[in-house]
Each structure stands twice: as C-alpha cells, then as structure tokens.
C-alpha positions in Angstrom: -7.0 -22.4 -5.0 -5.8 -23.8 -8.4 -6.5 -27.3 -9.7 -3.0 -28.5 -9.1 -2.8 -27.2 -5.5 -3.6 -29.6 -2.7 -5.6 -29.5 0.6 -5.0 -31.9 3.4 -8.0 -34.3 3.7 -8.6 -33.3 7.4 -8.5 -29.6 6.8 -12.1 -28.7 6.2 -13.5 -30.8 9.0 -11.0 -29.6 11.6 -11.4 -26.0 10.7 -15.2 -26.3 10.7 -15.2 -27.9 14.1 -13.0 -25.2 15.6 -15.1 -22.5 14.0 -18.3 -23.9 15.4 -16.9 -24.6 18.8 -15.5 -21.1 19.3 -18.0 -19.2 17.2 -15.2 -17.8 15.0 -15.3 -15.2 12.2 -12.5 -17.2 10.6 -9.8 -19.7 11.3 -6.4 -19.6 9.5 -3.6 -22.1 8.9 -0.3 -22.5 7.1 0.9 -23.9 3.8 3.8 -25.7 2.3 5.2 -25.0 -1.2 6.3 -27.6 -3.7 7.6 -27.4 -7.3 9.3 -29.5 -9.9 12.5 -27.7 -8.9 12.7 -27.9 -5.1 15.1 -24.9 -4.8 12.3 -22.7 -6.1 9.8 -23.9 -3.5 12.1 -23.1 -0.6 12.0 -19.4 -1.5 8.3 -19.2 -0.4 7.7 -19.6 3.3 4.1 -19.9 4.5 4.8 -21.1 8.1 3.9 -19.1 11.2 4.3 -21.9 13.7 5.7 -20.8 17.1 5.2 -17.2 16.0 1.5 -17.0 16.6 0.0 -18.4 19.8 -2.2 -21.3 18.7 -4.5 -21.7 21.7 -5.4 -18.0 21.9 -8.7 -16.4 20.7 -7.5 -13.3 18.7 -9.2 -10.2 17.6 -8.3 -9.0 14.1 -6.3 -5.8 14.9 -4.3 -7.6 17.5 -3.4 -10.5 15.2 -2.7 -8.2 12.2 -0.3 -6.1 14.3 1.6 -9.2 15.4 1.8 -10.5 11.9 2.9 -7.2 10.4 5.5 -6.6 13.0 7.0 -10.1 12.5 6.6 -9.9 8.7 4.4 -13.0 8.6 1.2 -11.5 7.3 -0.2 -14.0 4.6 -2.9 -12.8 2.3 -3.9 -15.9 0.4 -7.7 -16.7 0.8 -6.6 -20.4 0.6 -5.2 -20.2 4.1 -8.4 -19.7 6.0 -12.0 -20.8 6.5 -14.4 -18.0 6.9 -17.9 -17.8 8.4 -20.3 -17.2 5.5 -22.4 -14.6 7.2 -19.3 -12.7 8.4 -17.9 -12.8 4.8 -21.0 -11.5 3.2 -21.3 -8.7 5.7 -17.7 -7.4 5.5 -16.1 -8.4 2.2 -17.1 -6.3 -0.7 -15.7 -8.5 -3.5 -12.5 -8.6 -5.5 -11.7 -5.6 -7.8 -11.3 -6.5 -11.5 -8.4 -5.7 -13.8 -5.6 -5.8 -11.2 -3.3 -8.3 -9.5 -2.6 -8.4 -5.8 -6.3 -8.2 -5.1 -5.9 -10.8 -2.3 -4.4 -7.9 -0.2 -7.8 -6.2 -0.1 -9.5 -9.5 0.9 -7.1 -10.2 3.7 -7.1 -6.7 5.1 -10.9 -6.3 4.9 -11.7 -9.4 6.8 -9.0 -9.3 9.5 -9.7 -5.7 10.4 -13.4 -6.5 10.9 -12.9 -9.8 12.7 -13.2 -10.1 16.5 -12.9 -13.9 16.9 -10.0 -15.6 15.1 -8.1 -18.8 15.8 -4.8 -20.0 14.3 -4.0 -23.7 13.5 -0.3 -24.4 13.2 -0.6 -27.0 10.5 0.4 -26.7 6.8 -3.0 -27.8 5.5 -2.6 -26.1 2.1 0.0 -27.4 -0.3 0.8 -24.7 -2.8 2.4 -25.5 -6.2 4.9 -22.8 -7.2 4.4 -22.3 -11.0 6.5 -20.5 -13.5 4.9 -17.4 -15.0 2.7 -16.9 -12.0 2.2 -13.5 -10.3 4.8 -14.5 -7.7 7.5 -15.8 -10.0 7.4 -13.5 -13.0 9.6 -10.4 -13.3 8.4 -7.4 -11.3 6.7 -5.0 -13.6 4.4 -2.0 -13.9 1.5 -4.4 -13.5 2.7 -5.1 -10.0 3.0 -1.4 -9.3 -0.5 -0.7 -10.6 -2.0 -3.5 -8.5 -0.3 -2.6 -5.3 -0.9 1.1 -5.5 -4.6 0.6 -6.4 -5.0 -1.7 -3.4 -3.1 0.5 -1.0 -4.9 3.6 -2.1 -8.2 1.9 -1.3 -7.1 0.5 2.0 -5.8 4.0 3.0 -9.2 5.4 2.4 -10.8 3.1 5.0 -9.3 5.3 7.8 -11.9 8.0 6.9 -14.7 5.8 8.3 -12.7 3.7 10.8 -10.4 5.8 13.0 -9.7 2.7 15.1 -7.9 1.1 12.1 -5.5 3.9 11.5 -2.4 2.5 13.2 -2.8 -0.9 11.7 -3.3 0.4 8.2 -0.3 2.7 8.6 1.8 -0.2 9.6 0.5 -2.3 6.6 1.1 0.5 4.1 4.6 1.2 5.3 5.6 -2.5 5.2 3.9 -3.1 1.8 4.9 0.0 -0.1 8.6 -0.1 1.1 8.7 -3.7 -0.1 7.2 -2.7 -3.4 9.6 0.1 -4.0 12.6 -2.1 -3.1 11.4 -4.6 -5.7 10.9 -1.8 -8.2 14.7 -1.5 -8.6 14.3 -4.0 -11.4 12.1 -1.6 -13.5 13.4 0.3 -16.5 14.2 4.0 -16.1 11.0 5.1 -17.7 8.9 2.7 -15.6 10.6 4.1 -12.5 9.7 7.7 -13.6 6.1 6.5 -14.1 6.1 4.8 -10.7 7.3 7.9 -8.9 4.6 10.0 -10.6 2.0 7.4 -9.6 3.1 7.4 -6.0 3.1 11.2 -5.8 -0.3 11.5 -7.5 -1.8 8.9 -5.1 0.0 10.5 -2.1 1.7 7.2 -1.2 5.3 8.4 -1.3 5.3 9.4 2.4 5.1 5.8 3.4 8.4 4.9 1.8 11.8 5.5 3.5 14.5 7.5 1.9 16.8 4.4 2.0 14.4 2.4 -0.2 14.0 5.2 -2.7 17.8 5.2 -3.0 17.7 1.4 -3.6 14.9 1.9 -6.1 17.0 4.3 -8.2 20.5 2.9 -7.8 20.4 -0.8 -7.3 21.1 -2.9 -10.4 
C-alpha cells in the first residue's frame, strides 16, 4: 500500500472480527480505482461482487479455480488480511530484483489456505499513477518478472501434486496474457522473449493463436 492509497476506516476491524470468528487463514475484499484522469481509473477493475459467494467458507484451491476460470484473480497484498502465524508458515518472502512479485505472494498463500472468506466491499482505494508497473509500456522487465515468477510457481508441483491442476490453469492464463501483451515489444525483444520461454520450458502453456498475435499484431 502506497502513501496516497486509501483504506476504508472500518476495513481492519471488520476483517479482524471475521477472521477471529471463523478462524480464517485470510479474508479478502475488493478495491476501487481513482486517478486525476477518471477515464484511466475505469480501465482497472478490482470488483468480484456477485462472482464470489460471500457467505461461503472457501478452501484455497476451490477459490483459486473459481477466480482463474472467471478471470477475477487479484494478486495485490492490499486486498486481504492474513493470519500472522499462517503467513509466517507458508510465505517465503518476496524475491528481489523483479516486478510482478505479488503473483508469488498471492499464489503461495491461496494454495496453502483451507479457510478463506470474501467480503464484497471495496475497502481499498487504489490510486492509479502514471509511470507505475501497471501503466508504463510493456517491456522486457515485465517479461523477466513474469517468467521468473511462473518458473518458480511451476516448480511447486514437484512437492505438491495436489496443486498441479490449479497451477496449470494459472500458468496458461498468465503466460497467454503476457505473450499477448508482448506484441508491443521490439523485434529483438521478441526474439529474446521466445528464447527465454524456450529455455525455461514455458512455451507449451501459450496457444498458437497468441504466438501469432505476439509476432504480427501492431
């Protein structure tokens, strides 16, 4: 959370009470975006209301599958309150030197969680800033961040067979989106991207259609 973002005054107390009452691993909620130029803020949707059942006690794999299938998986740590003991046990820390590290955080805690609740309220108010990770031109820095994260997540299957289907669904959704956005790269950057995907054995998650878009869309 940055200094110019906002959090609803009731958010922490409400989340804490629900976590204590239901002995949760974490509780998640939604966000609203705002910016000096309103048309920019409308491009970022952080609402899952009516898409996730609010009164249900979820396990992580079940909730993750629903979110991935409906393309509503939100990775920001600002959108949840986590049990401290659970967090220390299952989250290994953010890697340094890359962007999109929130992806690792979100996947690691949701795959390990067995008790989750969702609150259909936009408690977090996110300011959309120019020159942020989300608003700057897609570049090799994005490619490096996403591939590093996805390569690490793919490796979890070796010790957690039960996560295989969920991780496969995540990798296909994420890497296809990354390659589609990669159409904005220069020719040499595209060559470097393809080499990186082949070297890390991530190409198999991307559809032929998205590779065509990657090379031909202008």
